[in-house]
N, C-alpha and C positions, 0 to 999 in steps of 0.2 A: 540521379541528376540533383537531389536535394538531400541535405543532411538530415538527420532524425532529431527534431524538436526536443525528444526526451532525453537526448545525450547533453549532459550538463553543459558542455562547451558550445553546442548549437543552440540550446536554450538562452544562455546569457548573452549570446552574440546578436539574438534577434532582441530580446526584452530587457537586456540590461546595456543597450548600446546607447552611450551618451551623444552618439552622432545621430541617431534617430529617435528622439524621445517620444514623438508623435505614436509611434507603434505601441509602446508601453501604456500610454494616454489612453489609446483606442481600447487597448486590451482590458485596462482596469474598469474604464467607464462601462464597457459592455457586459463584463462579468459581474461588476456589483450594483450597477444599475439604480434601482431606487433605495438600495440601501445606503447610499451617498445623497445627503440632502443637498450637497451642492457637488458638482461633477468635477473631476480632475481637469484642470486647464493646462498646467505647466508642472514639470517634475524636476527635481535634482537628484542625480544618483548618488548616493553615500559610497557605494562600491562599484565606481563606473567599469565597464567592459572596456579595455584599451586594444582596440583593432592592431595597433602597431606594435605592441609587445606580445612576443611569443614565447617568452620563459612560462615553463609550465606552472611555476608558483602563482603566477598572476591570474590562473585560471581556477584556483584552488579555493575561491570563495564559496561558501556553502548556499547562499542564496542571492537573491537581488533585493537590495534595500533602496528606496527613494522617498523623498518627501514631496508634497506638492505645495501649491500655493497657499494652503491653509495650514501647513506644517504638519499636516496629518502624515504619518510613516506608514508606507506599504512595504510588506516584506513578501517577498512572492518565491516559492520555492517548488522544485519538482522533485518528487520521491517515487523510484520506480520498484523498490523492495518492500514487502511489508516488514513491519518492525514490531515487536510485541508489545512494547511500551511507547509506541509513536504518540498517543494522545498526551501522555504525561510529559513527554519529552518537548513537545511544541507549546504546553502550557508553561513550562520552566522557561523556554527560551523566550517566549513573549514577555513574561514577567520581568525578564533581564533586559529586553529592550524597553520597558517602561521605566526600569530603574536606572538605566544608563543616560537617560535624558536630563536627570537631575544632577547637573554638574555642580561644583561648588559655588556657593553663592547665588544660586538659582531657585526661584520660589516655585512651590507646587503648582501654582498655576501655569507655569510655563511647559507642564507635561501635556502632549498632544495625545490624540488616539493612534493605536496600533492596530493595522489591519493585516491580518495573515491571508494569504492567497496560497493554498497548498493544492498542487497538482498530483495526483497519485495514480500511478499505473497498477494499482492492486485495489480490492474491494476491502474498506475500512469499515463503513458503516452498514446498519442493516436496511436503508431505505433504499426504495428503487430509484430514486432521482440520483441524476449524476451530479448535479449541484446542489449542495448544503450549506446552510450558513447558521453560525450561532453568535448571539450577543446576549449579555447579562442584563435581563429584565427583572423587574419587580414581578413576584410570582402572581400577584392577584390583578394589579393595576396595568402590568405591562410596559411600565415607564422604563427609561434607559439613564437614570442618573449614574449608573456605574457602568459607563459604556467606553471605557477607555481601551478595550481589548475586544477584538471580535475576529471570527474565524469564518473563511470561506473554503471548501474543500470540494474540488472538482476531480470525480473518479472515472477516468478514462474508459474503464471497461464496462461501463453501465451507458456510455454515450454510444447509440447505434443508428443514428440518421446518416441517411445517403447523401450524396452532393445535392439531387435534386429535392430533397427535404429539408434543407437548409433555409430558415426563415429570418433569423435574427443574426446580428453581429456577434453576438455570445455564442451561438451554435457555430459559426463560422470559425471563430478562434479556437473553440475546442475541437472541431474538425481539423483545422490546420496543425494543433498541436499532435494530434493522434494520427494523422494520415499524410502529412506533406512529404515524409519521404518514400511513400508508396507512388506518389505522381511522377508522370514523364514532363508534365508541363503545367503551368498555372491555369487551373480550369475557370470557365468564364463565371462560374458562380461564387468564386472568391476573388475575381479581378474587378471586384465593386469599388474599392477605395485605394487610394495611394498608399495606405498602410499596409494591406495586405501585399501589393506588388514589391514594396520596400522590404517586406519580411521573406517572401519568397527569394527575393535577390540575395539577401543576406545567407540564405540557405544554400544557394547554389554552390556545388562543390568547385566549380570551374572559377568561382570569385576568391577563392581561398589561397593563400600562399603554401609553399610546400612545407614550411614550419607549422603553420597552423593546420595544415591537412594532417600532419604527424601528429599533433596534438589529439585533434579529433579522432583519427584512427586508432590511436592508444586507448583513448576513453572509450570507445567503441569496442575495442578488443577486451577491454576490463569489464565490460558489461557483459559480453559473450562468455568470457570465461567465469564469472560470477554466477551466471545463469545456469552455466554447464554444471558447474560443482554443485549448485543447489539441486539440479534435476539428478546428479549422480548420485547424492546422498539420499535424495528421495527414493530413487530406485533401489538403492544398497538396503535402506531402512524397510522397504517392501519385501526385498527379497528375504531379508534376514527374519523380519516377522512371520513370513510364510514358512522358512525353515523350523524357526522356533515352534511355529504352530503344529508343523507335521510332526517334530520330534516329541512334542508334548503330547501329541495325539497317539504316536506310537506307544510313547510310555504308558499313557492312560490305557490303551488297548492291551498291552501286557499285563498291566496290574490288575485290570477287569478280568482278563483270561485267567490268571492264576487265581483271582478270588472266587471265580465260578467253579474252577476245577475243585477247589477246596470243599465249595458248597456241594458238588455233587459227590465227593468223596465221604461227606459226613451223611448225605442221605443214603447212599448204599450201605454203609455202616449200619444207620438206623434200622434199614430193612432186612438186614442180616441179623442184627439183635432180636428184632421182633419177631422174626422166623424161629429164634430160639426161646420164644414165649417169654421174654423179658417184658417188664412193665414198662409203660410209656413213659413214666416219671424218671425211671432209672435210665431209659434211653436218652432221654432229653439231658440228664445231669451228664451222661458218659459223651454225647456228641456235641453238646452246645445248641443243638436245635431247638426251638420252641416245643411245646406240647402240641400247638395248633399245627404246625408245620408236619409233625410226626404223625398225627392222626390223619393227615391227607396221603400218607405215603401208601 
């Protein structure tokens, strides 16, 4: 009944929709909470989602960017596949977001904070919490003079609360993103604010045009193909690793068997030579066995 919010198209339809800014405002305030000295009251989308435009290129933006009443910039993105250099990429990307604020003839005091909200459908951090945040602080006094960039990570796989356990708006939004596509109706636990009701309405497949459904289906199919390719590659790697291990084991077994056969032949030769009253030292020289080993024969 509902689209999968972790699919890029659906995520932008809900959280990047200029017709429903109250959804994004609720989400940001719930997620960032006390991290914001002043809550978000209003926002302007820098790359708004256009419901009327169905050309695929219109949905190719990589994230949702918006500014609030204080000109703070928020970048919201969702990542479903682990990337080896993801932490470095996001730091580089956020540095660009700072640098691009400085247009010609603009002074440094015009630069406003950039806050990244990154929703991950994989485990990146070693901490057990599903939500982790980073800000640049003084090492000793923990002051925030250098606080232009901060990061908030939501790791969906670490979120395990059931509907009946949801206590905060933050938990409800994370549950919505992770489980909305599994629901047949809006649960009473989430039908608590107009923002949630609007978000579910935007995810109803019946509210999409044929062109929009085609874009969503294509994005969903691409996700499935990508995950299937990863699973196939992983399975192939495991199978090849097992085969290689078996082959190496056989080769090692053959080599070990051959070496043991040679040792047995040398021992038998040593026994025969000793039976002919040959000295231990001479037998050792002729067979290559040690004197100690020959004495044990």
